[in-house]
A tleap script that builds the chain and sets N, CA, C and O, in Angstrom:
source leaprc.protein.ff14SB
mol = sequence {
  NMET GLY ILE ASN GLN ARG ILE ARG ALA ILE
  VAL ASP VAL LYS CYS GLY GLY ASN GLN ARG
  SER PHE ALA SER LYS LEU GLU TYR THR PRO
  GLN TYR VAL ALA LYS LEU VAL LYS ASP GLY
  GLY SER VAL GLY LEU GLU PRO ILE SER LYS
  ILE LEU GLN VAL PHE SER ASP ILE ASP ALA
  ARG TRP LEU ILE LEU GLY ASP ARG GLU MET
  ILE GLU PRO GLY VAL ILE ASN GLU VAL LYS
  TYR PHE LEU HIE GLN ASN ILE GLN ASP MET
  LEU LYS ILE GLU GLN TYR LEU PRO PHE MET
  THR ASP ASP GLU LEU LYS GLU TYR ARG ASN
  ALA ALA ALA LYS PHE THR ALA TYR ASN TYR
  ASN ASP GLN GLN LEU LYS ARG TRP VAL THR
  LEU SER GLU LYS ASN GLY CARG
}
set mol.1.N position { 8.199 -6.476 -22.066 }
set mol.1.CA position { 7.262 -7.455 -21.255 }
set mol.1.C position { 6.634 -8.613 -22.321 }
set mol.1.O position { 6.135 -8.440 -23.434 }
set mol.2.N position { 6.846 -9.831 -21.570 }
set mol.2.CA position { 6.356 -11.042 -22.067 }
set mol.2.C position { 5.082 -11.369 -22.052 }
set mol.2.O position { 4.421 -10.488 -21.502 }
set mol.3.N position { 4.476 -12.230 -22.408 }
set mol.3.CA position { 3.338 -12.697 -22.372 }
set mol.3.C position { 2.711 -13.161 -21.085 }
set mol.3.O position { 1.495 -13.032 -20.942 }
set mol.4.N position { 3.332 -13.604 -20.295 }
set mol.4.CA position { 2.845 -13.873 -18.832 }
set mol.4.C position { 3.057 -12.688 -18.027 }
set mol.4.O position { 2.411 -12.577 -16.985 }
set mol.5.N position { 3.825 -11.846 -18.350 }
set mol.5.CA position { 3.534 -10.370 -17.528 }
set mol.5.C position { 2.502 -9.497 -18.383 }
set mol.5.O position { 1.998 -8.610 -17.695 }
set mol.6.N position { 2.159 -9.518 -19.414 }
set mol.6.CA position { 0.655 -9.265 -19.859 }
set mol.6.C position { -0.464 -9.751 -19.427 }
set mol.6.O position { -1.462 -9.065 -19.207 }
set mol.7.N position { -0.384 -10.973 -19.271 }
set mol.7.CA position { -1.356 -11.697 -18.412 }
set mol.7.C position { -1.753 -11.274 -17.019 }
set mol.7.O position { -2.866 -10.994 -16.574 }
set mol.8.N position { -0.204 -11.305 -16.263 }
set mol.8.CA position { -0.265 -10.671 -15.116 }
set mol.8.C position { -0.986 -9.262 -14.973 }
set mol.8.O position { -1.864 -8.949 -14.168 }
set mol.9.N position { -0.512 -8.653 -15.759 }
set mol.9.CA position { -1.192 -6.900 -16.220 }
set mol.9.C position { -2.860 -7.298 -16.098 }
set mol.9.O position { -3.600 -6.831 -15.232 }
set mol.10.N position { -3.095 -7.841 -16.696 }
set mol.10.CA position { -4.704 -8.303 -16.960 }
set mol.10.C position { -5.405 -8.644 -15.749 }
set mol.10.O position { -6.560 -8.284 -15.524 }
set mol.11.N position { -4.663 -9.379 -14.928 }
set mol.11.CA position { -4.993 -9.747 -13.769 }
set mol.11.C position { -5.217 -8.524 -12.843 }
set mol.11.O position { -6.217 -8.368 -12.143 }
set mol.12.N position { -4.254 -7.748 -12.919 }
set mol.12.CA position { -3.849 -6.508 -12.045 }
set mol.12.C position { -4.957 -5.666 -12.202 }
set mol.12.O position { -5.611 -5.233 -11.253 }
set mol.13.N position { -5.207 -5.397 -13.511 }
set mol.13.CA position { -6.396 -4.366 -13.924 }
set mol.13.C position { -7.776 -4.967 -13.775 }
set mol.13.O position { -8.656 -4.368 -13.157 }
set mol.14.N position { -7.980 -6.204 -14.364 }
set mol.14.CA position { -9.318 -6.459 -14.261 }
set mol.14.C position { -9.624 -7.428 -13.113 }
set mol.14.O position { -10.704 -8.016 -13.181 }
set mol.15.N position { -8.917 -7.647 -12.191 }
set mol.15.CA position { -9.282 -8.457 -10.917 }
set mol.15.C position { -8.550 -7.593 -9.778 }
set mol.15.O position { -8.269 -8.181 -8.734 }
set mol.16.N position { -8.293 -6.528 -9.883 }
set mol.16.CA position { -7.429 -6.045 -8.619 }
set mol.16.C position { -5.813 -7.019 -8.159 }
set mol.16.O position { -5.277 -6.973 -7.051 }
set mol.17.N position { -5.428 -7.656 -9.101 }
set mol.17.CA position { -4.385 -8.508 -8.906 }
set mol.17.C position { -4.897 -10.019 -8.168 }
set mol.17.O position { -4.134 -10.900 -7.774 }
set mol.18.N position { -6.249 -10.035 -8.112 }
set mol.18.CA position { -6.358 -11.415 -7.554 }
set mol.18.C position { -6.801 -12.384 -8.432 }
set mol.18.O position { -7.842 -12.403 -9.087 }
set mol.19.N position { -5.643 -13.419 -8.361 }
set mol.19.CA position { -5.543 -14.575 -9.080 }
set mol.19.C position { -6.720 -15.523 -9.341 }
set mol.19.O position { -7.191 -15.910 -10.410 }
set mol.20.N position { -7.101 -15.816 -7.951 }
set mol.20.CA position { -8.246 -16.473 -7.650 }
set mol.20.C position { -9.646 -16.026 -8.524 }
set mol.20.O position { -10.393 -16.778 -9.150 }
set mol.21.N position { -9.748 -14.512 -8.350 }
set mol.21.CA position { -11.071 -13.894 -9.028 }
set mol.21.C position { -10.757 -14.235 -10.771 }
set mol.21.O position { -11.680 -14.600 -11.499 }
set mol.22.N position { -9.451 -14.069 -11.247 }
set mol.22.CA position { -9.245 -14.171 -12.426 }
set mol.22.C position { -9.422 -15.517 -12.616 }
set mol.22.O position { -10.219 -15.700 -13.536 }
set mol.23.N position { -8.976 -16.638 -12.086 }
set mol.23.CA position { -9.208 -17.978 -12.582 }
set mol.23.C position { -10.763 -18.078 -12.531 }
set mol.23.O position { -11.318 -18.418 -13.577 }
set mol.24.N position { -11.384 -17.869 -11.644 }
set mol.24.CA position { -12.895 -17.768 -11.722 }
set mol.24.C position { -13.856 -17.398 -12.766 }
set mol.24.O position { -14.831 -18.008 -13.206 }
set mol.25.N position { -13.386 -16.328 -13.040 }
set mol.25.CA position { -14.012 -15.277 -14.555 }
set mol.25.C position { -13.633 -16.409 -15.690 }
set mol.25.O position { -14.477 -16.652 -16.552 }
set mol.26.N position { -12.568 -16.997 -15.699 }
set mol.26.CA position { -11.801 -17.752 -17.227 }
set mol.26.C position { -12.499 -19.061 -16.976 }
set mol.26.O position { -12.870 -19.664 -17.984 }
set mol.27.N position { -12.778 -19.686 -15.620 }
set mol.27.CA position { -13.240 -21.176 -15.260 }
set mol.27.C position { -11.817 -21.972 -15.388 }
set mol.27.O position { -11.712 -23.069 -15.938 }
set mol.28.N position { -10.942 -21.382 -14.905 }
set mol.28.CA position { -9.543 -22.343 -14.690 }
set mol.28.C position { -9.560 -22.334 -13.188 }
set mol.28.O position { -10.389 -21.764 -12.478 }
set mol.29.N position { -8.512 -23.057 -12.800 }
set mol.29.CA position { -7.773 -23.085 -11.416 }
set mol.29.C position { -6.643 -22.342 -11.348 }
set mol.29.O position { -5.786 -22.050 -12.182 }
set mol.30.N position { -6.865 -21.983 -9.711 }
set mol.30.CA position { -6.113 -20.622 -9.567 }
set mol.30.C position { -4.457 -21.722 -9.908 }
set mol.30.O position { -3.703 -21.261 -10.766 }
set mol.31.N position { -4.237 -22.422 -9.549 }
set mol.31.CA position { -3.040 -23.259 -9.786 }
set mol.31.C position { -2.584 -22.851 -11.408 }
set mol.31.O position { -1.557 -22.225 -11.671 }
set mol.32.N position { -3.423 -23.268 -12.271 }
set mol.32.CA position { -3.172 -23.164 -13.891 }
set mol.32.C position { -2.867 -21.587 -14.311 }
set mol.32.O position { -2.037 -21.256 -15.157 }
set mol.33.N position { -3.753 -20.634 -13.508 }
set mol.33.CA position { -3.309 -19.216 -13.677 }
set mol.33.C position { -2.199 -18.847 -13.168 }
set mol.33.O position { -1.679 -17.904 -13.764 }
set mol.34.N position { -1.554 -19.308 -12.138 }
set mol.34.CA position { -0.385 -19.005 -11.513 }
set mol.34.C position { 0.571 -19.434 -12.487 }
set mol.34.O position { 1.638 -18.824 -12.560 }
set mol.35.N position { 0.294 -20.569 -13.378 }
set mol.35.CA position { 1.385 -20.954 -14.456 }
set mol.35.C position { 1.394 -19.984 -15.329 }
set mol.35.O position { 2.466 -19.465 -15.640 }
set mol.36.N position { 0.513 -19.675 -15.736 }
set mol.36.CA position { 0.351 -18.628 -16.937 }
set mol.36.C position { 0.876 -17.283 -16.625 }
set mol.36.O position { 1.247 -16.455 -17.458 }
set mol.37.N position { 0.870 -17.151 -15.362 }
set mol.37.CA position { 1.581 -15.640 -15.050 }
set mol.37.C position { 3.033 -15.629 -14.619 }
set mol.37.O position { 3.810 -14.675 -14.557 }
set mol.38.N position { 3.224 -16.927 -14.333 }
set mol.38.CA position { 4.875 -17.081 -14.346 }
set mol.38.C position { 5.832 -16.902 -15.257 }
set mol.38.O position { 5.881 -17.687 -16.204 }
set mol.39.N position { 6.659 -15.970 -15.161 }
set mol.39.CA position { 7.727 -15.727 -16.208 }
set mol.39.C position { 8.101 -16.898 -16.856 }
set mol.39.O position { 8.294 -17.889 -16.153 }
set mol.40.N position { 8.252 -16.983 -18.151 }
set mol.40.CA position { 8.935 -18.245 -18.950 }
set mol.40.C position { 7.861 -19.312 -18.937 }
set mol.40.O position { 8.112 -20.319 -19.599 }
set mol.41.N position { 6.728 -19.259 -18.308 }
set mol.41.CA position { 5.698 -20.114 -18.407 }
set mol.41.C position { 4.867 -20.290 -19.920 }
set mol.41.O position { 4.508 -19.325 -20.594 }
set mol.42.N position { 4.691 -21.426 -20.220 }
set mol.42.CA position { 3.948 -21.705 -21.682 }
set mol.42.C position { 2.584 -21.386 -21.703 }
set mol.42.O position { 1.786 -21.803 -20.864 }
set mol.43.N position { 2.310 -20.678 -22.613 }
set mol.43.CA position { 0.655 -20.026 -22.783 }
set mol.43.C position { 0.594 -20.455 -23.977 }
set mol.43.O position { 1.434 -20.172 -24.831 }
set mol.44.N position { -0.594 -21.323 -24.203 }
set mol.44.CA position { -1.154 -21.905 -25.671 }
set mol.44.C position { -2.187 -20.815 -26.094 }
set mol.44.O position { -2.348 -19.818 -25.390 }
set mol.45.N position { -2.861 -21.004 -27.212 }
set mol.45.CA position { -4.145 -20.106 -27.928 }
set mol.45.C position { -5.060 -20.351 -27.190 }
set mol.45.O position { -5.758 -19.371 -26.929 }
set mol.46.N position { -5.537 -21.896 -26.441 }
set mol.46.CA position { -6.728 -21.626 -25.665 }
set mol.46.C position { -6.875 -20.571 -24.766 }
set mol.46.O position { -7.820 -19.781 -24.772 }
set mol.47.N position { -5.670 -20.562 -23.779 }
set mol.47.CA position { -6.126 -19.494 -22.708 }
set mol.47.C position { -6.243 -18.039 -23.068 }
set mol.47.O position { -6.913 -17.206 -22.458 }
set mol.48.N position { -5.386 -17.807 -24.308 }
set mol.48.CA position { -5.323 -16.519 -24.903 }
set mol.48.C position { -6.646 -16.344 -25.351 }
set mol.48.O position { -7.301 -15.488 -24.757 }
set mol.49.N position { -7.250 -17.041 -26.381 }
set mol.49.CA position { -8.623 -16.905 -26.444 }
set mol.49.C position { -9.829 -16.801 -25.713 }
set mol.49.O position { -10.873 -16.254 -26.067 }
set mol.50.N position { -9.571 -17.391 -24.645 }
set mol.50.CA position { -10.503 -17.500 -23.210 }
set mol.50.C position { -10.272 -15.832 -22.549 }
set mol.50.O position { -11.163 -15.155 -22.037 }
set mol.51.N position { -9.429 -15.598 -22.656 }
set mol.51.CA position { -9.030 -14.087 -21.851 }
set mol.51.C position { -9.560 -13.381 -22.894 }
set mol.51.O position { -10.128 -12.416 -22.381 }
set mol.52.N position { -9.697 -13.336 -24.232 }
set mol.52.CA position { -10.027 -12.390 -25.051 }
set mol.52.C position { -11.496 -12.494 -25.067 }
set mol.52.O position { -12.155 -11.488 -25.332 }
set mol.53.N position { -12.122 -13.721 -24.784 }
set mol.53.CA position { -13.637 -13.794 -24.802 }
set mol.53.C position { -14.276 -13.235 -23.516 }
set mol.53.O position { -15.456 -12.889 -23.571 }
set mol.54.N position { -13.683 -13.135 -22.519 }
set mol.54.CA position { -14.042 -12.879 -21.112 }
set mol.54.C position { -13.689 -11.266 -20.980 }
set mol.54.O position { -14.455 -10.470 -20.436 }
set mol.55.N position { -12.540 -10.942 -21.502 }
set mol.55.CA position { -12.380 -9.591 -21.095 }
set mol.55.C position { -12.299 -9.087 -22.863 }
set mol.55.O position { -11.323 -9.252 -23.594 }
set mol.56.N position { -13.525 -8.495 -23.218 }
set mol.56.CA position { -13.862 -8.373 -24.921 }
set mol.56.C position { -12.820 -6.903 -24.915 }
set mol.56.O position { -12.041 -6.770 -25.859 }
set mol.57.N position { -12.849 -6.146 -24.131 }
set mol.57.CA position { -11.827 -4.634 -24.289 }
set mol.57.C position { -10.463 -5.175 -24.413 }
set mol.57.O position { -9.691 -4.231 -24.581 }
set mol.58.N position { -9.938 -6.143 -24.401 }
set mol.58.CA position { -8.547 -6.281 -24.038 }
set mol.58.C position { -8.180 -6.191 -25.502 }
set mol.58.O position { -8.949 -6.743 -26.290 }
set mol.59.N position { -6.819 -5.403 -26.107 }
set mol.59.CA position { -6.607 -5.514 -27.334 }
set mol.59.C position { -5.679 -6.857 -27.834 }
set mol.59.O position { -4.502 -6.997 -27.502 }
set mol.60.N position { -6.353 -7.724 -28.612 }
set mol.60.CA position { -5.508 -8.868 -28.987 }
set mol.60.C position { -4.197 -8.937 -29.280 }
set mol.60.O position { -3.424 -9.808 -28.882 }
set mol.61.N position { -3.883 -7.806 -30.142 }
set mol.61.CA position { -2.431 -7.728 -30.709 }
set mol.61.C position { -1.545 -7.225 -29.336 }
set mol.61.O position { -0.382 -7.601 -29.186 }
set mol.62.N position { -2.148 -6.435 -28.467 }
set mol.62.CA position { -1.203 -6.083 -27.161 }
set mol.62.C position { -0.988 -7.639 -26.604 }
set mol.62.O position { 0.151 -8.093 -26.496 }
set mol.63.N position { -2.044 -8.338 -26.296 }
set mol.63.CA position { -2.049 -9.617 -25.544 }
set mol.63.C position { -1.000 -10.606 -26.050 }
set mol.63.O position { -0.254 -11.105 -25.207 }
set mol.64.N position { -0.842 -10.990 -27.512 }
set mol.64.CA position { -0.163 -11.767 -28.427 }
set mol.64.C position { 1.200 -11.272 -28.719 }
set mol.64.O position { 2.193 -11.998 -28.771 }
set mol.65.N position { 1.190 -9.955 -28.911 }
set mol.65.CA position { 2.467 -9.449 -29.399 }
set mol.65.C position { 3.313 -8.182 -28.764 }
set mol.65.O position { 4.462 -7.855 -29.063 }
set mol.66.N position { 2.386 -7.524 -27.755 }
set mol.66.CA position { 2.714 -6.555 -26.911 }
set mol.66.C position { 2.861 -5.296 -27.688 }
set mol.66.O position { 3.688 -4.456 -27.331 }
set mol.67.N position { 2.079 -5.111 -28.768 }
set mol.67.CA position { 1.913 -3.955 -29.483 }
set mol.67.C position { 0.651 -3.270 -29.007 }
set mol.67.O position { -0.350 -3.799 -28.525 }
set mol.68.N position { 0.951 -1.675 -29.291 }
set mol.68.CA position { -0.601 -0.987 -28.742 }
set mol.68.C position { -0.616 -1.256 -27.156 }
set mol.68.O position { 0.219 -1.784 -26.422 }
set mol.69.N position { -1.874 -0.697 -26.906 }
set mol.69.CA position { -2.116 -0.648 -25.480 }
set mol.69.C position { -3.077 -1.706 -25.192 }
set mol.69.O position { -3.870 -2.158 -26.017 }
set mol.70.N position { -2.928 -2.197 -23.581 }
set mol.70.CA position { -3.705 -3.146 -23.389 }
set mol.70.C position { -5.358 -3.275 -23.434 }
set mol.70.O position { -6.012 -4.308 -23.582 }
set mol.71.N position { -5.853 -1.882 -23.258 }
set mol.71.CA position { -7.225 -1.674 -23.641 }
set mol.71.C position { -7.497 -0.984 -24.738 }
set mol.71.O position { -6.927 0.074 -25.006 }
set mol.72.N position { -8.692 -1.705 -25.713 }
set mol.72.CA position { -8.513 -1.149 -27.158 }
set mol.72.C position { -8.954 0.261 -27.045 }
set mol.72.O position { -9.750 0.697 -26.213 }
set mol.73.N position { -8.298 0.976 -28.050 }
set mol.73.CA position { -8.304 2.564 -27.998 }
set mol.73.C position { -9.937 2.744 -28.310 }
set mol.73.O position { -10.419 3.800 -27.899 }
set mol.74.N position { -10.720 1.938 -28.907 }
set mol.74.CA position { -12.148 2.394 -29.186 }
set mol.74.C position { -12.934 2.363 -27.820 }
set mol.74.O position { -13.926 3.058 -27.599 }
set mol.75.N position { -12.480 1.643 -27.100 }
set mol.75.CA position { -13.299 1.208 -25.800 }
set mol.75.C position { -12.926 2.604 -24.850 }
set mol.75.O position { -13.789 3.255 -24.262 }
set mol.76.N position { -11.735 2.857 -24.836 }
set mol.76.CA position { -10.947 4.223 -24.188 }
set mol.76.C position { -11.968 5.390 -24.689 }
set mol.76.O position { -12.723 6.096 -24.020 }
set mol.77.N position { -11.767 5.358 -25.904 }
set mol.77.CA position { -12.449 6.721 -26.619 }
set mol.77.C position { -14.004 6.745 -26.439 }
set mol.77.O position { -14.644 7.757 -26.726 }
set mol.78.N position { -14.579 5.645 -25.971 }
set mol.78.CA position { -16.130 5.622 -25.863 }
set mol.78.C position { -16.030 6.258 -24.273 }
set mol.78.O position { -16.529 7.363 -24.062 }
set mol.79.N position { -15.449 5.605 -23.318 }
set mol.79.CA position { -15.635 5.977 -22.124 }
set mol.79.C position { -15.167 7.510 -22.161 }
set mol.79.O position { -15.988 8.164 -21.518 }
set mol.80.N position { -14.147 8.328 -22.678 }
set mol.80.CA position { -13.777 9.520 -22.601 }
set mol.80.C position { -15.245 10.264 -23.578 }
set mol.80.O position { -15.706 11.329 -23.166 }
set mol.81.N position { -15.644 9.832 -24.392 }
set mol.81.CA position { -16.741 10.566 -24.912 }
set mol.81.C position { -17.927 10.723 -23.901 }
set mol.81.O position { -18.490 11.804 -23.728 }
set mol.82.N position { -18.272 9.550 -23.234 }
set mol.82.CA position { -19.429 9.817 -22.303 }
set mol.82.C position { -18.985 10.554 -20.983 }
set mol.82.O position { -19.885 10.966 -20.252 }
set mol.83.N position { -17.771 10.741 -20.645 }
set mol.83.CA position { -17.188 11.249 -19.458 }
set mol.83.C position { -17.436 12.723 -19.986 }
set mol.83.O position { -18.076 13.568 -19.360 }
set mol.84.N position { -16.819 12.925 -21.270 }
set mol.84.CA position { -16.917 14.383 -21.603 }
set mol.84.C position { -18.233 15.071 -21.674 }
set mol.84.O position { -18.406 16.197 -21.207 }
set mol.85.N position { -19.206 14.339 -22.296 }
set mol.85.CA position { -20.693 14.609 -22.365 }
set mol.85.C position { -21.411 14.607 -21.186 }
set mol.85.O position { -22.372 15.376 -21.177 }
set mol.86.N position { -21.184 13.854 -20.032 }
set mol.86.CA position { -21.567 14.078 -18.870 }
set mol.86.C position { -21.004 15.430 -18.396 }
set mol.86.O position { -21.880 16.248 -18.115 }
set mol.87.N position { -19.762 15.833 -18.249 }
set mol.87.CA position { -19.247 16.817 -17.877 }
set mol.87.C position { -19.757 17.785 -18.497 }
set mol.87.O position { -20.308 18.526 -17.683 }
set mol.88.N position { -19.880 18.271 -19.866 }
set mol.88.CA position { -20.594 19.263 -20.818 }
set mol.88.C position { -22.190 19.193 -20.077 }
set mol.88.O position { -22.757 20.247 -19.789 }
set mol.89.N position { -22.709 18.117 -19.862 }
set mol.89.CA position { -24.309 18.400 -19.438 }
set mol.89.C position { -24.356 19.029 -18.142 }
set mol.89.O position { -25.200 19.911 -17.983 }
set mol.90.N position { -23.411 18.650 -16.962 }
set mol.90.CA position { -23.325 19.165 -15.968 }
set mol.90.C position { -23.222 20.734 -16.035 }
set mol.90.O position { -24.045 21.472 -15.495 }
set mol.91.N position { -21.922 21.255 -16.887 }
set mol.91.CA position { -21.550 22.591 -16.681 }
set mol.91.C position { -22.883 23.203 -17.471 }
set mol.91.O position { -23.034 24.392 -17.193 }
set mol.92.N position { -23.824 22.714 -18.329 }
set mol.92.CA position { -24.732 23.252 -18.809 }
set mol.92.C position { -25.491 24.117 -17.824 }
set mol.92.O position { -25.682 25.329 -17.921 }
set mol.93.N position { -25.901 23.287 -16.841 }
set mol.93.CA position { -26.967 23.701 -15.709 }
set mol.93.C position { -26.027 23.916 -14.405 }
set mol.93.O position { -26.597 23.793 -13.321 }
set mol.94.N position { -24.775 24.195 -14.403 }
set mol.94.CA position { -24.176 24.461 -13.396 }
set mol.94.C position { -24.699 26.122 -13.101 }
set mol.94.O position { -24.556 26.582 -11.968 }
set mol.95.N position { -25.127 26.712 -13.878 }
set mol.95.CA position { -25.465 28.211 -13.544 }
set mol.95.C position { -26.773 28.162 -12.773 }
set mol.95.O position { -27.060 29.145 -12.091 }
set mol.96.N position { -27.593 27.122 -12.811 }
set mol.96.CA position { -28.711 26.984 -11.763 }
set mol.96.C position { -28.620 26.613 -10.583 }
set mol.96.O position { -29.671 26.406 -9.975 }
set mol.97.N position { -27.367 26.422 -9.924 }
set mol.97.CA position { -27.394 25.699 -8.939 }
set mol.97.C position { -27.833 26.455 -7.557 }
set mol.97.O position { -28.313 25.850 -6.597 }
set mol.98.N position { -27.588 27.942 -7.595 }
set mol.98.CA position { -28.446 28.770 -6.783 }
set mol.98.C position { -29.783 28.439 -6.567 }
set mol.98.O position { -30.300 28.504 -5.452 }
set mol.99.N position { -30.423 28.057 -7.668 }
set mol.99.CA position { -32.018 28.176 -7.686 }
set mol.99.C position { -32.387 26.664 -7.625 }
set mol.99.O position { -33.576 26.543 -7.921 }
set mol.100.N position { -31.918 25.706 -7.402 }
set mol.100.CA position { -32.232 24.166 -7.028 }
set mol.100.C position { -32.583 24.117 -5.610 }
set mol.100.O position { -32.062 24.740 -4.685 }
set mol.101.N position { -33.582 23.252 -5.579 }
set mol.101.CA position { -34.063 22.646 -4.183 }
set mol.101.C position { -32.639 21.968 -3.478 }
set mol.101.O position { -31.591 21.612 -4.017 }
set mol.102.N position { -33.019 21.952 -2.203 }
set mol.102.CA position { -32.152 21.032 -1.568 }
set mol.102.C position { -31.952 19.703 -1.955 }
set mol.102.O position { -30.792 19.312 -1.823 }
set mol.103.N position { -32.883 18.782 -2.463 }
set mol.103.CA position { -33.074 17.452 -2.966 }
set mol.103.C position { -32.333 17.550 -4.374 }
set mol.103.O position { -31.486 16.717 -4.694 }
set mol.104.N position { -32.759 18.787 -5.331 }
set mol.104.CA position { -31.903 19.046 -6.513 }
set mol.104.C position { -30.460 18.912 -6.616 }
set mol.104.O position { -29.855 18.327 -7.515 }
set mol.105.N position { -29.946 19.536 -5.567 }
set mol.105.CA position { -28.487 20.069 -5.338 }
set mol.105.C position { -28.136 18.588 -4.828 }
set mol.105.O position { -27.082 18.090 -5.223 }
set mol.106.N position { -28.813 18.004 -4.134 }
set mol.106.CA position { -28.024 16.575 -3.475 }
set mol.106.C position { -27.868 15.443 -4.664 }
set mol.106.O position { -26.922 14.669 -4.804 }
set mol.107.N position { -29.080 15.556 -5.505 }
set mol.107.CA position { -28.894 14.891 -6.828 }
set mol.107.C position { -27.829 15.041 -7.589 }
set mol.107.O position { -27.081 14.149 -7.988 }
set mol.108.N position { -27.757 16.292 -7.807 }
set mol.108.CA position { -26.721 16.909 -8.662 }
set mol.108.C position { -25.377 16.737 -8.186 }
set mol.108.O position { -24.543 16.424 -9.035 }
set mol.109.N position { -24.948 16.898 -6.830 }
set mol.109.CA position { -23.804 16.436 -6.075 }
set mol.109.C position { -23.625 14.612 -6.357 }
set mol.109.O position { -22.591 14.049 -6.717 }
set mol.110.N position { -24.577 14.151 -6.151 }
set mol.110.CA position { -24.232 12.537 -5.996 }
set mol.110.C position { -23.894 12.304 -7.739 }
set mol.110.O position { -22.968 11.548 -8.035 }
set mol.111.N position { -24.715 13.014 -8.874 }
set mol.111.CA position { -24.140 12.763 -10.251 }
set mol.111.C position { -22.701 13.037 -10.388 }
set mol.111.O position { -21.953 12.203 -10.897 }
set mol.112.N position { -22.264 14.232 -9.931 }
set mol.112.CA position { -21.050 14.934 -10.341 }
set mol.112.C position { -19.919 13.824 -9.604 }
set mol.112.O position { -19.001 13.313 -10.245 }
set mol.113.N position { -20.146 13.591 -8.301 }
set mol.113.CA position { -19.627 12.598 -7.442 }
set mol.113.C position { -18.894 11.308 -8.195 }
set mol.113.O position { -17.731 10.906 -8.157 }
set mol.114.N position { -20.009 10.862 -8.857 }
set mol.114.CA position { -20.123 9.411 -9.358 }
set mol.114.C position { -19.749 9.660 -10.999 }
set mol.114.O position { -19.786 8.644 -11.693 }
set mol.115.N position { -19.489 10.594 -11.489 }
set mol.115.CA position { -19.449 10.961 -12.940 }
set mol.115.C position { -20.534 10.435 -13.687 }
set mol.115.O position { -20.154 9.857 -14.705 }
set mol.116.N position { -21.960 10.449 -13.486 }
set mol.116.CA position { -23.206 9.820 -13.991 }
set mol.116.C position { -23.968 11.272 -14.592 }
set mol.116.O position { -23.678 12.414 -14.233 }
set mol.117.N position { -24.872 10.941 -15.465 }
set mol.117.CA position { -25.544 12.105 -15.767 }
set mol.117.C position { -26.466 12.454 -14.638 }
set mol.117.O position { -26.839 11.602 -13.831 }
set mol.118.N position { -26.899 13.943 -14.577 }
set mol.118.CA position { -27.902 14.384 -13.774 }
set mol.118.C position { -28.914 14.363 -14.360 }
set mol.118.O position { -28.932 15.058 -15.375 }
set mol.119.N position { -30.116 13.629 -14.032 }
set mol.119.CA position { -31.337 13.680 -14.971 }
set mol.119.C position { -32.325 14.594 -14.371 }
set mol.119.O position { -32.832 14.339 -13.278 }
set mol.120.N position { -32.580 15.521 -14.965 }
set mol.120.CA position { -33.710 16.391 -14.942 }
set mol.120.C position { -34.717 16.688 -15.728 }
set mol.120.O position { -34.540 16.301 -16.883 }
set mol.121.N position { -35.906 17.341 -15.494 }
set mol.121.CA position { -36.837 17.547 -16.402 }
set mol.121.C position { -36.856 18.961 -17.132 }
set mol.121.O position { -35.910 19.721 -16.921 }
set mol.122.N position { -37.930 19.369 -18.016 }
set mol.122.CA position { -38.034 20.434 -18.504 }
set mol.122.C position { -38.831 21.567 -17.688 }
set mol.122.O position { -38.709 22.780 -17.857 }
set mol.123.N position { -39.713 20.890 -16.724 }
set mol.123.CA position { -40.003 21.716 -16.037 }
set mol.123.C position { -39.369 22.439 -14.635 }
set mol.123.O position { -39.678 23.479 -14.054 }
set mol.124.N position { -38.338 21.402 -14.362 }
set mol.124.CA position { -37.111 21.760 -13.538 }
set mol.124.C position { -36.471 22.646 -14.192 }
set mol.124.O position { -36.138 23.648 -13.560 }
set mol.125.N position { -36.180 22.571 -15.350 }
set mol.125.CA position { -35.270 23.673 -15.987 }
set mol.125.C position { -36.045 24.993 -16.351 }
set mol.125.O position { -35.546 26.105 -16.522 }
set mol.126.N position { -37.282 24.660 -16.428 }
set mol.126.CA position { -38.052 25.982 -16.753 }
set mol.126.C position { -38.074 26.939 -15.432 }
set mol.126.O position { -38.024 28.168 -15.469 }
set mol.127.N position { -38.151 26.223 -14.388 }
set mol.127.CA position { -38.349 26.713 -12.935 }
set mol.127.C position { -36.934 27.421 -12.787 }
set mol.127.O position { -36.796 28.546 -12.307 }
set mol.128.N position { -36.168 26.830 -13.138 }
set mol.128.CA position { -34.572 27.409 -12.694 }
set mol.128.C position { -34.427 28.869 -13.696 }
set mol.128.O position { -34.133 29.996 -13.297 }
set mol.129.N position { -34.671 28.526 -14.806 }
set mol.129.CA position { -34.640 29.687 -15.935 }
set mol.129.C position { -35.278 30.692 -15.274 }
set mol.129.O position { -34.641 31.731 -15.099 }
set mol.130.N position { -36.496 30.609 -14.829 }
set mol.130.CA position { -37.314 31.658 -14.596 }
set mol.130.C position { -36.658 32.268 -13.236 }
set mol.130.O position { -36.447 33.471 -13.078 }
set mol.131.N position { -36.372 31.276 -12.298 }
set mol.131.CA position { -35.916 31.976 -11.019 }
set mol.131.C position { -34.436 32.978 -11.274 }
set mol.131.O position { -34.207 34.055 -10.724 }
set mol.132.N position { -33.704 32.376 -12.102 }
set mol.132.CA position { -32.557 32.974 -12.469 }
set mol.132.C position { -32.703 34.438 -12.926 }
set mol.132.O position { -32.113 35.429 -12.496 }
set mol.133.N position { -33.943 34.304 -14.228 }
set mol.133.CA position { -33.955 35.746 -14.766 }
set mol.133.C position { -34.738 36.683 -13.768 }
set mol.133.O position { -34.819 37.904 -13.897 }
set mol.134.N position { -35.283 35.969 -12.792 }
set mol.134.CA position { -35.952 37.130 -11.844 }
set mol.134.C position { -34.806 37.577 -10.885 }
set mol.134.O position { -34.871 38.722 -10.439 }
set mol.135.N position { -33.943 36.913 -10.589 }
set mol.135.CA position { -32.831 37.569 -10.169 }
set mol.135.C position { -31.737 37.998 -10.615 }
set mol.135.O position { -30.693 38.043 -9.963 }
set mol.136.N position { -31.921 38.454 -12.109 }
set mol.136.CA position { -31.010 39.207 -12.696 }
set mol.136.C position { -29.761 38.412 -13.120 }
set mol.136.O position { -28.726 39.079 -13.125 }
set mol.137.N position { -29.666 37.264 -13.437 }
set mol.137.CA position { -28.702 36.455 -13.763 }
set mol.137.C position { -28.601 36.110 -15.235 }
set mol.137.O position { -27.717 35.350 -15.632 }
savepdb mol mol.pdb
quit
């Protein structure tokens, strides 16, 4: 994969394949971006530098040489960490689902659907634990 194809891959991943959106983010004309993504087109240091500034999670070595992965491993690992943390937090309170109010269940479902943290307070947890113990769980 040449540098033009790697830039095209960035357009696909970061802008949903929309070259006009990519051009806007880089403050380039769509015509200039079309030249950057055209196979065999010349790519200088300035557009490479600009791409790396605007899309800070792009691995520079991948963009320039094609080594490694497009997105820096540290960024991916950070996302995985937060995802796993949210899943663990959700699973910790899963046992209390039968004891949640309708509104709490709705918030839990929304958090689960969006892979975001479900925020609850100590008072809620205490109520769930009490209800759970009363019902033999």
